[in-house]
N, C-alpha and C positions, 0 to 999 in steps of 0.2 A: 581519635574520633574526628570525622571530617565535618567541616562547617559548610553551610549552604554555598558559600562563595568558592569552596574548593571542590565541590561536586562537579563531575562532568555533565555535559548535556544529557547523556544517556542515563546517568544516575538520577538526575532530576526528573526526567520523563518516566523512568521506572517507578519513582516514588509517586508521581501523579497517577499513573495507571494502577498501581497497587491500591491507592486510596480511592480512586474513582474508575473502576474497570470499565464502566460504560461510557467514559469520555472518549468519543470517537476521534477528536482532534489530537488528544494526547497519544492515543494508541497509534494513529497514523504517523505522528512525529517520531514515536519510538521505533516504528517499523522502518521509517526512512533513515533514522540515525543508525540502526543496526545494519541496514543495507550499505550505507555510506562507509561504515567502519569495517566492512567485510564479513560481518557475522550474518551470513545469508540464512543459516538455519533459524536463528532468532527472528530475522526479518520476515521470513516466510510464515513462521508461526504467528507473528503479530498481524501480518496482513490477513491471514486466514481468520483470526479471531475478529479483527475489525470488520471484515466483509460478512462474516456469519451474523454478527450483531447488527450491522448497518449495511445491508445489501445495496442501498442507494448511494453509498459514499463513492462518488464518481472518481475522484482523484485516487482513492485507494485501489480501485480496479486498474486504473491507468498505470500507476507505479508498480503494482503487483505484476501486471503483465510485462512491463519493461524488465523487471528483475528476473522473471522466469525466462524471458527471451535471452537476456545476457547469460543466464546459466545454461542455455542450450535446451531448455525444456519447452520446446516450441508448441507442442500440442496443448500443454497446460497454459502457455501464454496466449494461444489462440482463444481458449475457453475464457480466460480472464478478460481479454479484450472484447469478446462477444458479449459477455455479461456487462462489461463496462459501457459498451455502446448502448445496450438496452437501457441501462440505468441513466445514462446521459440523455438519451432521447426522451425518457419518461420525465426527467426533470427540466427538459427544455435547453440543455446545454449542448447546442449544436457544435460549438468549437471543440469541446472535449470528444464528442462523438466522432467528428471528422479526424481528429488526431489519432484516435484509437483505430478507426477504419484504415488509415494510412499505415499504422503499425501492423495491423492484421494483414494487410496486403503485402507488406514487406516480408512477412513470414511465409508467404506463398499459400494463400488460402486455397 
């Protein structure tokens, strides 16, 4: 049996998400952790769940778009960035909107 100290970051985040599936920050952290560890299938699923429940989560759109772009899924990445730009503009986050516009243009809009 593992103790909290021996659990991986991913295991801790999975526990939080299981206990509080609506916790956007935990779901975002879990998606990033999955992406960083190379589990792109799980990362994509967590980003999709995050953005379905919290469409205004700007950082989620940005990281999701970046992951899709790294995977060569450019049309999906463009869509994620466009949705993220709209969310960023709606929330007044001009910096994130500009970063995603730059990423969108780098994919050849």
